[in-house]
C-alpha positions as CSV (number, residue, x, y, z in Angstrom):
1,X,106.4,42.1,89.0
2,X,108.2,44.4,91.2
3,X,108.4,48.0,89.7
4,X,111.0,50.9,91.5
5,X,109.7,54.3,91.2
6,X,111.9,56.9,91.7
7,X,111.8,60.4,89.9
8,X,112.9,63.6,90.3
9,X,110.2,66.6,90.6
10,X,109.2,68.3,87.2
11,X,109.7,71.7,88.2
12,X,107.1,74.0,88.1
13,X,104.5,71.4,87.5
14,X,104.3,68.6,89.5
15,X,106.3,67.1,92.8
16,X,108.2,63.9,93.1
17,X,105.2,62.4,95.5
18,X,103.3,63.5,92.9
19,X,104.8,61.7,90.0
20,X,104.9,58.5,92.2
21,X,101.4,58.5,93.0
22,X,100.0,58.7,89.0
23,X,103.1,56.7,88.2
24,X,101.8,53.7,91.3
25,X,97.7,54.1,90.5
26,X,98.4,53.1,86.8
27,X,101.1,50.2,87.4
28,X,97.8,48.7,89.7
29,X,95.6,49.2,87.0
30,X,97.3,47.1,84.7
31,X,99.6,44.9,86.9
32,X,96.9,44.7,90.1
33,X,99.3,42.1,92.0
34,X,102.8,43.8,91.3
35,X,105.3,45.4,94.8
36,X,106.0,49.0,94.0
37,X,108.5,50.8,95.9
38,X,108.3,54.8,95.7
39,X,111.5,56.3,95.9
40,X,110.6,60.2,95.7
41,X,113.8,62.2,95.0
42,X,114.6,64.8,97.4
43,X,117.1,68.0,96.0
44,X,118.0,68.9,99.8
45,X,115.3,71.9,99.3
46,X,112.0,72.2,100.9
47,X,110.3,68.8,101.6
48,X,113.4,66.6,101.5
49,X,112.6,65.5,105.2
50,X,109.4,64.5,104.2
51,X,110.5,62.5,100.7
52,X,113.0,60.6,103.0
53,X,110.2,59.6,105.5
54,X,107.9,58.5,103.0
55,X,110.8,56.4,100.8
56,X,112.3,54.6,103.7
57,X,109.8,55.1,106.8
58,X,111.1,57.0,110.2
59,X,110.2,60.1,112.4
60,X,109.8,63.5,112.6
61,X,111.3,65.2,115.5
62,X,109.9,68.2,116.3
63,X,112.4,71.0,117.3
64,X,112.6,75.0,118.5
65,X,115.2,76.9,116.7
66,X,116.5,80.3,115.6
67,X,114.5,81.4,112.2
68,X,116.7,83.6,109.6
69,X,116.3,86.4,111.7
70,X,116.9,84.7,115.3
71,X,113.5,84.6,116.5
72,X,112.0,81.5,117.9
73,X,110.4,79.0,115.7
74,X,109.3,75.1,115.8
75,X,111.4,73.4,113.0
76,X,112.1,69.5,112.5
77,X,114.7,66.9,111.0
78,X,114.0,63.5,109.8
79,X,115.1,60.8,112.1
80,X,115.7,57.1,109.8
81,X,117.4,54.0,109.6
82,X,116.3,53.2,113.0
83,X,117.5,55.8,114.5
84,X,121.1,55.9,113.2
85,X,120.5,58.5,110.3
86,X,119.3,62.2,110.7
87,X,118.0,64.4,107.9
88,X,118.1,67.8,108.2
89,X,116.2,70.2,105.9
90,X,118.4,73.6,105.5
91,X,114.8,75.1,104.1
92,X,113.0,74.7,107.4
93,X,114.8,77.1,109.2
94,X,116.8,79.2,107.0
95,X,114.5,79.4,103.8
96,X,113.4,82.0,101.5
97,X,110.0,81.4,102.4
98,X,110.4,82.5,105.8
99,X,111.1,85.8,105.6
100,X,108.3,86.7,102.7
101,X,108.6,90.6,102.4
102,X,112.0,91.1,104.6
103,X,114.6,89.5,102.4
104,X,117.7,90.9,103.3
105,X,121.1,88.4,102.8
106,X,122.6,90.6,104.8
107,X,120.3,90.2,107.8
108,X,119.8,86.5,107.9
109,X,121.6,83.5,109.4
110,X,121.7,79.9,108.9
111,X,122.1,79.6,113.5
112,X,118.6,77.7,113.1
113,X,120.7,74.6,111.1
114,X,123.2,74.4,113.5
115,X,120.8,74.1,116.1
116,X,119.5,71.5,114.1
117,X,121.9,69.7,113.7
118,X,123.0,70.2,117.5
119,X,119.8,68.1,118.5
120,X,120.4,65.0,115.9
121,X,123.8,64.4,117.2
122,X,122.7,64.6,120.6
123,X,120.1,62.0,119.8
124,X,122.8,59.4,118.8
125,X,122.8,59.5,115.0
126,X,126.0,57.6,113.1
127,X,125.1,59.9,110.2
128,X,123.5,63.5,109.3
129,X,122.7,64.2,106.3
130,X,122.0,68.2,105.2
131,X,120.2,69.2,102.5
132,X,121.0,72.8,100.9
133,X,118.2,74.4,99.0
134,X,116.4,77.3,99.3
135,X,117.7,79.3,101.1
136,X,117.7,82.9,102.7
137,X,121.0,83.8,103.8
138,X,124.6,84.4,103.0
139,X,126.5,83.9,106.1
140,X,128.7,81.0,104.8
141,X,127.9,78.7,107.5
142,X,128.7,81.2,110.1
143,X,125.6,80.8,112.0
144,X,125.6,77.0,111.9
145,X,129.1,77.0,113.5
146,X,128.0,79.2,116.3
147,X,125.2,77.3,117.5
148,X,127.2,74.1,117.3
149,X,129.9,76.1,119.3
150,X,132.1,77.8,117.2
151,X,133.3,81.2,117.9
152,X,134.0,84.6,115.8
153,X,136.3,87.9,116.4
154,X,136.1,90.8,115.4
155,X,139.4,93.1,115.0
156,X,138.5,94.7,118.8
157,X,138.5,91.2,119.9
158,X,134.8,90.8,120.5
159,X,133.0,87.6,120.1
160,X,130.0,87.6,117.7
161,X,128.0,86.2,114.9
162,X,128.1,87.0,111.6
163,X,125.4,87.3,109.1
164,X,125.7,87.9,105.3
165,X,126.9,91.2,106.1
166,X,129.0,91.1,109.3
167,X,131.6,87.9,107.9
168,X,133.2,91.0,106.7
169,X,134.4,91.5,109.9
170,X,135.6,88.6,110.8
171,X,139.0,88.3,112.0
172,X,139.9,85.2,113.6
173,X,137.7,82.0,114.6
174,X,138.1,79.4,117.0
175,X,136.9,75.8,116.3
176,X,137.7,74.6,119.7
177,X,134.4,74.8,121.0
178,X,132.1,73.4,118.6
179,X,130.4,70.7,120.5
180,X,132.5,67.0,120.5
181,X,129.1,65.2,120.0
182,X,130.2,65.5,116.4
183,X,133.8,64.1,116.5
184,X,132.4,60.4,115.2
185,X,129.2,61.3,112.8
186,X,130.1,61.2,109.6
187,X,128.0,64.2,107.8
188,X,126.8,64.3,104.3
189,X,126.1,67.5,102.6
190,X,123.5,67.2,99.9
191,X,124.3,69.9,97.2
192,X,124.2,69.5,93.0
193,X,125.5,73.0,91.8
194,X,129.7,73.6,91.2
195,X,129.7,77.0,92.6
196,X,132.7,78.6,94.1
197,X,132.6,80.5,97.6
198,X,132.9,84.2,95.8
199,X,133.9,85.7,92.8
200,X,131.6,86.2,89.8
201,X,130.3,82.5,90.1
202,X,130.4,82.3,93.5
203,X,127.7,82.4,96.4
204,X,126.7,86.5,96.5
205,X,127.2,87.3,92.9
206,X,124.6,84.2,91.4
207,X,122.5,83.8,94.4
208,X,122.1,86.4,96.6
209,X,120.2,88.5,94.0
210,X,116.7,86.4,94.4
211,X,117.3,86.7,98.2
212,X,116.2,90.1,98.0
213,X,120.5,91.9,97.2
214,X,121.0,94.8,95.1
215,X,124.3,95.1,92.8
216,X,125.8,97.4,95.8
217,X,124.5,94.7,98.3
218,X,126.2,92.0,95.9
219,X,129.7,93.4,95.7
220,X,129.6,93.7,99.6
221,X,128.7,90.4,100.6
222,X,131.1,88.3,97.9
223,X,133.8,90.8,99.9
224,X,132.7,89.2,103.1
225,X,133.0,85.5,102.0
226,X,136.0,86.2,100.5
227,X,137.2,87.5,103.8
228,X,135.2,84.9,105.3
229,X,138.0,82.3,103.0
230,X,140.8,84.1,104.1
231,X,140.2,83.4,107.8
232,X,139.1,79.8,107.4
233,X,142.5,79.3,105.5
234,X,144.7,80.8,108.7
235,X,142.6,78.8,111.1
236,X,142.4,75.1,109.2
237,X,145.5,75.6,107.0
238,X,143.2,74.7,104.2
239,X,142.1,76.8,101.5
240,X,138.5,75.4,100.4
241,X,137.5,78.9,98.2
242,X,137.2,76.9,94.6
243,X,136.4,73.4,95.8
244,X,133.0,73.2,93.5
245,X,129.8,73.3,96.1
246,X,131.7,75.6,98.9
247,X,129.4,78.5,96.8
248,X,125.9,76.4,97.1
249,X,123.0,78.1,99.9
250,X,125.3,81.6,100.2
251,X,128.6,79.6,101.3
252,X,126.8,76.8,103.4
253,X,128.5,74.7,101.6
254,X,132.1,75.9,102.4
255,X,131.1,76.4,106.5
256,X,129.7,72.7,106.2
257,X,133.0,71.8,104.8
258,X,135.1,74.2,107.2
259,X,133.2,73.9,110.1
260,X,131.8,70.5,110.2
261,X,134.4,68.2,108.4
262,X,131.1,67.5,106.2
263,X,131.7,66.1,102.6
264,X,129.6,67.6,99.8
265,X,128.1,65.2,97.0
266,X,125.7,65.5,94.5
267,X,122.0,64.9,96.4
268,X,120.7,61.7,94.0
269,X,124.1,59.7,95.0
270,X,122.8,60.9,99.0
271,X,119.5,59.8,97.8
272,X,120.5,56.3,96.6
273,X,123.1,55.9,99.7
274,X,120.6,56.5,102.1
275,X,117.5,54.3,100.8
276,X,119.7,51.6,100.1
277,X,118.8,51.8,96.5
278,X,121.3,49.1,95.6
279,X,119.8,46.2,97.9
280,X,115.9,47.7,97.0
281,X,116.4,47.0,93.1
282,X,118.1,44.0,93.1
283,X,114.9,41.8,92.8
284,X,113.4,44.8,90.7
285,X,111.5,44.5,86.5
286,X,111.7,47.9,85.9
287,X,112.6,51.5,87.2
288,X,110.8,54.4,86.3
289,X,112.4,57.5,86.6
290,X,112.2,61.0,85.4
291,X,112.8,64.6,85.5
292,X,111.4,67.7,83.9
293,X,114.2,68.3,81.1
294,X,116.1,65.4,80.5
295,X,119.3,67.6,78.8
296,X,123.1,67.9,78.9
297,X,122.9,69.3,82.5
298,X,121.6,65.6,83.0
299,X,124.8,63.9,81.7
300,X,126.5,66.0,84.8
301,X,125.1,63.5,87.4
302,X,121.9,64.7,88.1
303,X,119.1,62.4,89.1
304,X,118.0,60.0,86.1
305,X,121.7,59.6,85.0
306,X,122.7,58.8,88.6
307,X,119.8,56.4,88.7
308,X,121.4,54.8,85.2
309,X,124.5,54.6,86.0
310,X,123.4,52.4,89.6
311,X,120.7,50.0,87.9
312,X,123.3,49.7,84.7
313,X,125.5,47.7,87.0
314,X,122.8,45.0,87.8
315,X,121.8,44.9,83.9
316,X,118.2,46.9,85.4
317,X,115.7,48.4,82.5
318,X,115.1,51.7,83.3
319,X,112.6,54.2,82.0
320,X,112.9,57.8,81.9
321,X,109.3,59.2,82.1
322,X,110.6,62.9,81.5
323,X,108.8,66.4,80.6
324,X,111.2,67.1,77.9
325,X,113.9,65.5,75.9
326,X,117.1,67.2,74.3
327,X,117.7,64.6,71.2
328,X,121.3,66.0,70.6
329,X,122.4,64.0,74.0
330,X,120.0,60.8,73.9
331,X,122.9,58.4,72.7
332,X,124.6,59.5,75.6
333,X,121.5,58.2,77.7
334,X,121.6,55.4,76.0
335,X,125.1,54.5,76.6
336,X,124.9,55.4,80.4
337,X,122.1,53.0,81.1
338,X,118.5,54.3,80.6
339,X,116.8,51.7,78.8
340,X,114.2,54.0,76.7
341,X,113.0,57.9,77.0
342,X,109.4,58.7,76.9
343,X,108.7,62.6,76.5
344,X,104.7,63.2,78.6
345,X,103.7,66.1,76.1
346,X,101.3,65.0,73.6
347,X,100.1,68.6,71.7
348,X,103.1,70.3,70.1
349,X,102.2,73.4,72.8
350,X,103.9,76.1,74.6
351,X,105.0,74.6,78.5
352,X,102.6,77.8,79.7
353,X,100.1,76.3,78.1
354,X,101.2,72.3,78.6
355,X,102.2,72.4,82.4
356,X,98.2,72.6,83.3
357,X,97.9,69.2,81.9
358,X,101.1,67.7,83.3
359,X,99.1,65.5,85.1
360,X,96.8,64.1,82.8
361,X,99.6,63.9,80.6
362,X,101.9,61.8,82.7
363,X,99.2,59.4,83.2
364,X,97.7,59.2,79.7
365,X,101.8,58.5,78.5
366,X,102.1,55.8,81.8
367,X,99.2,54.3,80.7
368,X,100.6,53.5,76.7
369,X,104.2,52.2,78.7
370,X,102.4,49.6,80.5
371,X,100.1,48.1,78.0
372,X,103.3,47.9,76.1
373,X,104.7,46.1,78.9
374,X,101.8,43.9,79.5
């Protein structure tokens, strides 16, 4: 028997790595001779590099870069696929935990992300996967572009590196200096949100408050990103402001498209392509997946449905083990390729109580599913 385990995390309770370990242990109890392939899902945020390395093997490369406040720090990227693909995790050098009690999206930068991308590119990779998530920034990816060689000028013609509070001052952008090493590299950006660059549903209004911005600051940041959008359109001839996902990670999504010609792609599709999922499941008997809550959001291409749709093409059985499930959409879930859905909670308890027993509940549910399969 071959089992493929590819769960998302149960937010606030279990990581995808923990879920894989618990599930694999139960499978070994019931099917000791089975082959088990663990692919913990990385959503682009913190831990994405480790998840990819665990799934497909590879090497973690350490690099000294700038943190969100332009201070030196040790960061890393993952090298997989025999050195052909690099995985860069934005959170590793521009993440919210790195600013601790200094939250201020007017001052923070993505410069370190650009340094990581450049270090990866200079290794001769053919593809760079950049995970957006958990950022402390609102600079539209200008810092990353500056690290790669782009130049930003204000009204006086002075060159500067924009941060969230100074993107409003950008008058012109020169992209000619972007390192030529990026020219033949495919850049994929993992992005699971569809917010535009600016406006009430844009980067600043939706995400800046959690990065330390008050109401006045949010308005200023939004005006700055709107200005950046205008200058990008003047520089490239393309208005990208309404492309879904350009508002991700403080409009880093926009910067990836404008400055690096990157493709914004749902995280699960990026994971499945990168780990060669279609090949890996060709001889699989069962695929176990799951997420914290299966609901209407899941149908928009999140983890479980992304996996089910790919598996359905090979007529594979997909079992979703989830924290909870909304029955309103269950027929659609089955239609899109999920064989069966099992919520793990055994008793009618509030989440504040049940979350403490998530590991036990998952183990118990898996035990019963495997008894039935046996």
